[in-house]
PDB file as gemmi writes it, atoms N, CA and C in Angstrom:
CRYST1    1.000    1.000    1.000  90.00  90.00  90.00 P 1                      
ATOM      1  N   MET A   1       0.852  -1.171   0.000  1.00  0.00           N  
ATOM      2  CA  MET A   1       0.000   0.000   0.000  1.00  0.00           C  
ATOM      3  C   MET A   1       0.900   1.237   0.000  1.00  0.00           C  
ATOM      4  N   GLN A   2       0.573   2.155  -0.849  1.00  0.00           N  
ATOM      5  CA  GLN A   2       1.392   3.354  -0.950  1.00  0.00           C  
ATOM      6  C   GLN A   2       1.126   4.298   0.220  1.00  0.00           C  
ATOM      7  N   GLU A   3       2.170   4.964   0.614  1.00  0.00           N  
ATOM      8  CA  GLU A   3       2.112   5.865   1.769  1.00  0.00           C  
ATOM      9  C   GLU A   3       1.146   7.028   1.551  1.00  0.00           C  
ATOM     10  N   ILE A   4       0.896   7.387   0.311  1.00  0.00           N  
ATOM     11  CA  ILE A   4       0.006   8.522   0.017  1.00  0.00           C  
ATOM     12  C   ILE A   4      -1.396   8.309   0.602  1.00  0.00           C  
ATOM     13  N   TRP A   5      -1.803   7.057   0.756  1.00  0.00           N  
ATOM     14  CA  TRP A   5      -3.114   6.771   1.348  1.00  0.00           C  
ATOM     15  C   TRP A   5      -3.200   7.285   2.791  1.00  0.00           C  
ATOM     16  N   PHE A   6      -2.057   7.448   3.429  1.00  0.00           N  
ATOM     17  CA  PHE A   6      -2.048   7.822   4.842  1.00  0.00           C  
ATOM     18  C   PHE A   6      -1.775   9.301   5.077  1.00  0.00           C  
ATOM     19  N   ASN A   7      -1.789  10.107   4.032  1.00  0.00           N  
ATOM     20  CA  ASN A   7      -1.606  11.551   4.207  1.00  0.00           C  
ATOM     21  C   ASN A   7      -2.663  12.092   5.169  1.00  0.00           C  
ATOM     22  N   GLY A   8      -2.218  12.851   6.132  1.00  0.00           N  
ATOM     23  CA  GLY A   8      -3.135  13.443   7.096  1.00  0.00           C  
ATOM     24  C   GLY A   8      -3.461  12.555   8.279  1.00  0.00           C  
ATOM     25  N   THR A   9      -2.911  11.357   8.318  1.00  0.00           N  
ATOM     26  CA  THR A   9      -3.138  10.482   9.467  1.00  0.00           C  
ATOM     27  C   THR A   9      -1.940  10.597  10.391  1.00  0.00           C  
ATOM     28  N   LYS A  10      -2.187  11.057  11.568  1.00  0.00           N  
ATOM     29  CA  LYS A  10      -1.112  11.334  12.516  1.00  0.00           C  
ATOM     30  C   LYS A  10      -0.853  10.185  13.484  1.00  0.00           C  
ATOM     31  N   ASP A  11      -1.862   9.362  13.734  1.00  0.00           N  
ATOM     32  CA  ASP A  11      -1.667   8.311  14.726  1.00  0.00           C  
ATOM     33  C   ASP A  11      -2.020   6.938  14.154  1.00  0.00           C  
ATOM     34  N   ALA A  12      -1.679   5.926  14.901  1.00  0.00           N  
ATOM     35  CA  ALA A  12      -1.876   4.542  14.460  1.00  0.00           C  
ATOM     36  C   ALA A  12      -3.352   4.208  14.276  1.00  0.00           C  
ATOM     37  N   GLU A  13      -4.206   4.790  15.102  1.00  0.00           N  
ATOM     38  CA  GLU A  13      -5.646   4.512  15.007  1.00  0.00           C  
ATOM     39  C   GLU A  13      -6.209   4.972  13.665  1.00  0.00           C  
ATOM     40  N   LYS A  14      -5.829   6.165  13.245  1.00  0.00           N  
ATOM     41  CA  LYS A  14      -6.301   6.680  11.951  1.00  0.00           C  
ATOM     42  C   LYS A  14      -5.736   5.866  10.799  1.00  0.00           C  
ATOM     43  N   ARG A  15      -4.479   5.446  10.922  1.00  0.00           N  
ATOM     44  CA  ARG A  15      -3.872   4.605   9.881  1.00  0.00           C  
ATOM     45  C   ARG A  15      -4.626   3.277   9.765  1.00  0.00           C  
ATOM     46  N   ASP A  16      -4.996   2.714  10.904  1.00  0.00           N  
ATOM     47  CA  ASP A  16      -5.749   1.458  10.900  1.00  0.00           C  
ATOM     48  C   ASP A  16      -7.107   1.633  10.229  1.00  0.00           C  
ATOM     49  N   ARG A  17      -7.751   2.781  10.474  1.00  0.00           N  
ATOM     50  CA  ARG A  17      -9.041   3.058   9.832  1.00  0.00           C  
ATOM     51  C   ARG A  17      -8.889   3.132   8.316  1.00  0.00           C  
ATOM     52  N   VAL A  18      -7.819   3.778   7.871  1.00  0.00           N  
ATOM     53  CA  VAL A  18      -7.571   3.876   6.429  1.00  0.00           C  
ATOM     54  C   VAL A  18      -7.356   2.482   5.850  1.00  0.00           C  
ATOM     55  N   LYS A  19      -6.593   1.654   6.532  1.00  0.00           N  
ATOM     56  CA  LYS A  19      -6.360   0.283   6.070  1.00  0.00           C  
ATOM     57  C   LYS A  19      -7.665  -0.500   5.972  1.00  0.00           C  
ATOM     58  N   GLN A  20      -8.532  -0.323   6.956  1.00  0.00           N  
ATOM     59  CA  GLN A  20      -9.825  -1.003   6.945  1.00  0.00           C  
ATOM     60  C   GLN A  20     -10.687  -0.519   5.788  1.00  0.00           C  
ATOM     61  N   ASP A  21     -10.699   0.778   5.558  1.00  0.00           N  
ATOM     62  CA  ASP A  21     -11.480   1.341   4.454  1.00  0.00           C  
ATOM     63  C   ASP A  21     -11.013   0.778   3.112  1.00  0.00           C  
ATOM     64  N   ILE A  22      -9.713   0.703   2.949  1.00  0.00           N  
ATOM     65  CA  ILE A  22      -9.165   0.187   1.693  1.00  0.00           C  
ATOM     66  C   ILE A  22      -9.478  -1.301   1.550  1.00  0.00           C  
ATOM     67  N   ALA A  23      -9.383  -2.035   2.637  1.00  0.00           N  
ATOM     68  CA  ALA A  23      -9.707  -3.463   2.594  1.00  0.00           C  
ATOM     69  C   ALA A  23     -11.169  -3.679   2.188  1.00  0.00           C  
ATOM     70  N   LEU A  24     -12.060  -2.850   2.710  1.00  0.00           N  
ATOM     71  CA  LEU A  24     -13.478  -2.972   2.360  1.00  0.00           C  
ATOM     72  C   LEU A  24     -13.733  -2.637   0.888  1.00  0.00           C  
ATOM     73  N   ALA A  25     -12.911  -1.764   0.332  1.00  0.00           N  
ATOM     74  CA  ALA A  25     -13.098  -1.343  -1.059  1.00  0.00           C  
ATOM     75  C   ALA A  25     -12.310  -2.196  -2.048  1.00  0.00           C  
ATOM     76  N   GLN A  26     -11.621  -3.225  -1.578  1.00  0.00           N  
ATOM     77  CA  GLN A  26     -10.721  -3.982  -2.444  1.00  0.00           C  
ATOM     78  C   GLN A  26     -11.422  -4.587  -3.659  1.00  0.00           C  
ATOM     79  N   LYS A  27     -12.598  -5.135  -3.483  1.00  0.00           N  
ATOM     80  CA  LYS A  27     -13.333  -5.721  -4.622  1.00  0.00           C  
ATOM     81  C   LYS A  27     -13.649  -4.654  -5.664  1.00  0.00           C  
ATOM     82  N   ALA A  28     -14.058  -3.489  -5.208  1.00  0.00           N  
ATOM     83  CA  ALA A  28     -14.352  -2.391  -6.132  1.00  0.00           C  
ATOM     84  C   ALA A  28     -13.074  -1.948  -6.841  1.00  0.00           C  
ATOM     85  N   PHE A  29     -11.960  -1.912  -6.123  1.00  0.00           N  
ATOM     86  CA  PHE A  29     -10.680  -1.548  -6.737  1.00  0.00           C  
ATOM     87  C   PHE A  29     -10.285  -2.562  -7.807  1.00  0.00           C  
ATOM     88  N   GLU A  30     -10.543  -3.840  -7.558  1.00  0.00           N  
ATOM     89  CA  GLU A  30     -10.223  -4.871  -8.542  1.00  0.00           C  
ATOM     90  C   GLU A  30     -11.039  -4.670  -9.816  1.00  0.00           C  
ATOM     91  N   ARG A  31     -12.318  -4.372  -9.659  1.00  0.00           N  
ATOM     92  CA  ARG A  31     -13.167  -4.116 -10.833  1.00  0.00           C  
ATOM     93  C   ARG A  31     -12.697  -2.862 -11.569  1.00  0.00           C  
ATOM     94  N   LEU A  32     -12.396  -1.819 -10.814  1.00  0.00           N  
ATOM     95  CA  LEU A  32     -11.924  -0.579 -11.406  1.00  0.00           C  
ATOM     96  C   LEU A  32     -10.614  -0.801 -12.153  1.00  0.00           C  
ATOM     97  N   ALA A  33      -9.725  -1.605 -11.595  1.00  0.00           N  
ATOM     98  CA  ALA A  33      -8.451  -1.902 -12.261  1.00  0.00           C  
ATOM     99  C   ALA A  33      -8.706  -2.574 -13.612  1.00  0.00           C  
ATOM    100  N   GLY A  34      -9.654  -3.486 -13.665  1.00  0.00           N  
ATOM    101  CA  GLY A  34      -9.997  -4.133 -14.934  1.00  0.00           C  
ATOM    102  C   GLY A  34     -10.533  -3.139 -15.956  1.00  0.00           C  
ATOM    103  N   ILE A  35     -11.371  -2.240 -15.502  1.00  0.00           N  
ATOM    104  CA  ILE A  35     -11.927  -1.210 -16.393  1.00  0.00           C  
ATOM    105  C   ILE A  35     -10.817  -0.317 -16.929  1.00  0.00           C  
ATOM    106  N   LEU A  36      -9.924   0.113 -16.046  1.00  0.00           N  
ATOM    107  CA  LEU A  36      -8.837   1.004 -16.464  1.00  0.00           C  
ATOM    108  C   LEU A  36      -7.835   0.294 -17.367  1.00  0.00           C  
ATOM    109  N   GLU A  37      -7.544  -0.970 -17.084  1.00  0.00           N  
ATOM    110  CA  GLU A  37      -6.630  -1.738 -17.943  1.00  0.00           C  
ATOM    111  C   GLU A  37      -7.191  -1.835 -19.364  1.00  0.00           C  
ATOM    112  N   ALA A  38      -8.509  -1.981 -19.476  1.00  0.00           N  
ATOM    113  CA  ALA A  38      -9.145  -2.077 -20.790  1.00  0.00           C  
ATOM    114  C   ALA A  38      -9.058  -0.763 -21.568  1.00  0.00           C  
ATOM    115  N   LYS A  39      -8.880   0.333 -20.870  1.00  0.00           N  
ATOM    116  CA  LYS A  39      -8.783   1.638 -21.522  1.00  0.00           C  
ATOM    117  C   LYS A  39      -7.374   1.955 -22.015  1.00  0.00           C  
ATOM    118  N   LYS A  40      -6.401   1.150 -21.600  1.00  0.00           N  
ATOM    119  CA  LYS A  40      -5.035   1.379 -22.061  1.00  0.00           C  
ATOM    120  C   LYS A  40      -4.961   1.091 -23.552  1.00  0.00           C  
ATOM    121  N   LYS A  41      -4.215   1.902 -24.256  1.00  0.00           N  
ATOM    122  CA  LYS A  41      -4.114   1.756 -25.705  1.00  0.00           C  
ATOM    123  C   LYS A  41      -2.651   1.851 -26.113  1.00  0.00           C  
ATOM    124  N   VAL A  42      -2.267   0.968 -26.997  1.00  0.00           N  
ATOM    125  CA  VAL A  42      -0.920   1.011 -27.559  1.00  0.00           C  
ATOM    126  C   VAL A  42      -1.019   1.694 -28.913  1.00  0.00           C  
ATOM    127  N   PRO A  43      -0.188   2.694 -29.172  1.00  0.00           N  
ATOM    128  CA  PRO A  43      -0.240   3.369 -30.470  1.00  0.00           C  
ATOM    129  C   PRO A  43       0.028   2.381 -31.614  1.00  0.00           C  
ATOM    130  N   VAL A  44      -0.678   2.583 -32.701  1.00  0.00           N  
ATOM    131  CA  VAL A  44      -0.477   1.751 -33.887  1.00  0.00           C  
ATOM    132  C   VAL A  44      -0.007   2.633 -35.041  1.00  0.00           C  
ATOM    133  N   ALA A  45       0.497   2.015 -36.083  1.00  0.00           N  
ATOM    134  CA  ALA A  45       1.053   2.768 -37.213  1.00  0.00           C  
ATOM    135  C   ALA A  45       0.028   3.720 -37.824  1.00  0.00           C  
ATOM    136  N   ALA A  46      -1.233   3.342 -37.832  1.00  0.00           N  
ATOM    137  CA  ALA A  46      -2.272   4.187 -38.430  1.00  0.00           C  
ATOM    138  C   ALA A  46      -2.402   5.524 -37.700  1.00  0.00           C  
ATOM    139  N   ASP A  47      -2.013   5.551 -36.432  1.00  0.00           N  
ATOM    140  CA  ASP A  47      -2.086   6.802 -35.673  1.00  0.00           C  
ATOM    141  C   ASP A  47      -1.175   7.871 -36.264  1.00  0.00           C  
ATOM    142  N   TYR A  48      -0.117   7.442 -36.930  1.00  0.00           N  
ATOM    143  CA  TYR A  48       0.857   8.395 -37.474  1.00  0.00           C  
ATOM    144  C   TYR A  48       0.431   8.950 -38.831  1.00  0.00           C  
ATOM    145  N   ASP A  49      -0.691   8.494 -39.357  1.00  0.00           N  
ATOM    146  CA  ASP A  49      -1.220   9.024 -40.617  1.00  0.00           C  
ATOM    147  C   ASP A  49      -1.939  10.353 -40.405  1.00  0.00           C  
ATOM    148  N   ARG A  50      -2.208  10.700 -39.189  1.00  0.00           N  
ATOM    149  CA  ARG A  50      -2.899  11.947 -38.877  1.00  0.00           C  
ATOM    150  C   ARG A  50      -1.932  13.120 -39.025  1.00  0.00           C  
ATOM    151  N   ALA A  51      -2.452  14.221 -39.485  1.00  0.00           N  
ATOM    152  CA  ALA A  51      -1.616  15.414 -39.625  1.00  0.00           C  
ATOM    153  C   ALA A  51      -1.148  15.912 -38.253  1.00  0.00           C  
ATOM    154  N   SER A  52      -1.976  15.712 -37.247  1.00  0.00           N  
ATOM    155  CA  SER A  52      -1.638  16.191 -35.898  1.00  0.00           C  
ATOM    156  C   SER A  52      -1.195  15.033 -35.002  1.00  0.00           C  
ATOM    157  N   TRP A  53      -0.470  14.070 -35.561  1.00  0.00           N  
ATOM    158  CA  TRP A  53      -0.113  12.874 -34.806  1.00  0.00           C  
ATOM    159  C   TRP A  53       0.697  13.202 -33.546  1.00  0.00           C  
ATOM    160  N   ALA A  54       1.534  14.232 -33.600  1.00  0.00           N  
ATOM    161  CA  ALA A  54       2.361  14.555 -32.428  1.00  0.00           C  
ATOM    162  C   ALA A  54       1.482  14.987 -31.249  1.00  0.00           C  
ATOM    163  N   PHE A  55       0.441  15.766 -31.531  1.00  0.00           N  
ATOM    164  CA  PHE A  55      -0.473  16.194 -30.467  1.00  0.00           C  
ATOM    165  C   PHE A  55      -1.299  15.013 -29.963  1.00  0.00           C  
ATOM    166  N   TYR A  56      -1.725  14.175 -30.899  1.00  0.00           N  
ATOM    167  CA  TYR A  56      -2.481  12.986 -30.529  1.00  0.00           C  
ATOM    168  C   TYR A  56      -1.639  12.091 -29.625  1.00  0.00           C  
ATOM    169  N   ARG A  57      -0.387  11.886 -30.011  1.00  0.00           N  
ATOM    170  CA  ARG A  57       0.502  11.014 -29.243  1.00  0.00           C  
ATOM    171  C   ARG A  57       0.787  11.612 -27.866  1.00  0.00           C  
ATOM    172  N   ALA A  58       0.986  12.913 -27.795  1.00  0.00           N  
ATOM    173  CA  ALA A  58       1.235  13.557 -26.506  1.00  0.00           C  
ATOM    174  C   ALA A  58       0.021  13.393 -25.585  1.00  0.00           C  
ATOM    175  N   ASP A  59      -1.163  13.550 -26.140  1.00  0.00           N  
ATOM    176  CA  ASP A  59      -2.380  13.376 -25.364  1.00  0.00           C  
ATOM    177  C   ASP A  59      -2.510  11.926 -24.907  1.00  0.00           C  
ATOM    178  N   LEU A  60      -2.268  11.001 -25.802  1.00  0.00           N  
ATOM    179  CA  LEU A  60      -2.359   9.578 -25.482  1.00  0.00           C  
ATOM    180  C   LEU A  60      -1.355   9.205 -24.394  1.00  0.00           C  
ATOM    181  N   ASP A  61      -0.136   9.703 -24.517  1.00  0.00           N  
ATOM    182  CA  ASP A  61       0.881   9.403 -23.510  1.00  0.00           C  
ATOM    183  C   ASP A  61       0.492   9.949 -22.137  1.00  0.00           C  
ATOM    184  N   GLY A  62      -0.055  11.148 -22.096  1.00  0.00           N  
ATOM    185  CA  GLY A  62      -0.500  11.720 -20.825  1.00  0.00           C  
ATOM    186  C   GLY A  62      -1.641  10.926 -20.213  1.00  0.00           C  
ATOM    187  N   TYR A  63      -2.573  10.500 -21.049  1.00  0.00           N  
ATOM    188  CA  TYR A  63      -3.707   9.696 -20.580  1.00  0.00           C  
ATOM    189  C   TYR A  63      -3.219   8.362 -20.024  1.00  0.00           C  
ATOM    190  N   GLN A  64      -2.297   7.726 -20.737  1.00  0.00           N  
ATOM    191  CA  GLN A  64      -1.749   6.456 -20.282  1.00  0.00           C  
ATOM    192  C   GLN A  64      -0.993   6.616 -18.961  1.00  0.00           C  
ATOM    193  N   ARG A  65      -0.260   7.710 -18.824  1.00  0.00           N  
ATOM    194  CA  ARG A  65       0.477   7.975 -17.598  1.00  0.00           C  
ATOM    195  C   ARG A  65      -0.496   8.133 -16.420  1.00  0.00           C  
ATOM    196  N   ALA A  66      -1.613   8.823 -16.649  1.00  0.00           N  
ATOM    197  CA  ALA A  66      -2.614   9.001 -15.589  1.00  0.00           C  
ATOM    198  C   ALA A  66      -3.252   7.662 -15.217  1.00  0.00           C  
ATOM    199  N   LEU A  67      -3.580   6.851 -16.216  1.00  0.00           N  
ATOM    200  CA  LEU A  67      -4.141   5.528 -15.932  1.00  0.00           C  
ATOM    201  C   LEU A  67      -3.172   4.695 -15.105  1.00  0.00           C  
ATOM    202  N   THR A  68      -1.913   4.731 -15.486  1.00  0.00           N  
ATOM    203  CA  THR A  68      -0.891   3.963 -14.772  1.00  0.00           C  
ATOM    204  C   THR A  68      -0.770   4.427 -13.327  1.00  0.00           C  
ATOM    205  N   GLU A  69      -0.836   5.723 -13.106  1.00  0.00           N  
ATOM    206  CA  GLU A  69      -0.732   6.258 -11.752  1.00  0.00           C  
ATOM    207  C   GLU A  69      -1.906   5.795 -10.884  1.00  0.00           C  
ATOM    208  N   VAL A  70      -3.104   5.842 -11.434  1.00  0.00           N  
ATOM    209  CA  VAL A  70      -4.281   5.398 -10.677  1.00  0.00           C  
ATOM    210  C   VAL A  70      -4.192   3.895 -10.405  1.00  0.00           C  
ATOM    211  N   LEU A  71      -3.759   3.134 -11.401  1.00  0.00           N  
ATOM    212  CA  LEU A  71      -3.631   1.691 -11.206  1.00  0.00           C  
ATOM    213  C   LEU A  71      -2.625   1.364 -10.110  1.00  0.00           C  
ATOM    214  N   LYS A  72      -1.546   2.115 -10.034  1.00  0.00           N  
ATOM    215  CA  LYS A  72      -0.567   1.889  -8.961  1.00  0.00           C  
ATOM    216  C   LYS A  72      -1.181   2.161  -7.593  1.00  0.00           C  
ATOM    217  N   LEU A  73      -2.085   3.123  -7.519  1.00  0.00           N  
ATOM    218  CA  LEU A  73      -2.713   3.457  -6.244  1.00  0.00           C  
ATOM    219  C   LEU A  73      -3.702   2.384  -5.782  1.00  0.00           C  
ATOM    220  N   ILE A  74      -4.399   1.775  -6.715  1.00  0.00           N  
ATOM    221  CA  ILE A  74      -5.469   0.863  -6.318  1.00  0.00           C  
ATOM    222  C   ILE A  74      -5.075  -0.616  -6.325  1.00  0.00           C  
ATOM    223  N   LYS A  75      -3.955  -0.944  -6.947  1.00  0.00           N  
ATOM    224  CA  LYS A  75      -3.523  -2.342  -6.951  1.00  0.00           C  
ATOM    225  C   LYS A  75      -2.679  -2.626  -5.730  1.00  0.00           C  
ATOM    226  N   GLU A  76      -2.809  -3.844  -5.239  1.00  0.00           N  
ATOM    227  CA  GLU A  76      -1.994  -4.251  -4.104  1.00  0.00           C  
ATOM    228  C   GLU A  76      -0.561  -4.457  -4.559  1.00  0.00           C  
ATOM    229  N   ASP A  77       0.380  -4.140  -3.699  1.00  0.00           N  
ATOM    230  CA  ASP A  77       1.791  -4.311  -4.035  1.00  0.00           C  
ATOM    231  C   ASP A  77       2.211  -5.753  -3.954  1.00  0.00           C  
TER     232      ASP A  77                                                      
END                                                                             
């Protein structure tokens, strides 16, 4: 579990509550991870036929980076 989940928790009791909350949401996180994994896209050669391919690729890369960040937060280590 990443430490970011515990931001603002000063004592062990609050940390335990956060752990419990995450444990209760684990099934939902698993479903969400599947949904987000399905949204990942690998660029294909046809993408480069667009006149604005560089902007498209930059947008795609940013979107993929955001998906990856969320997946790291919700998947168990």
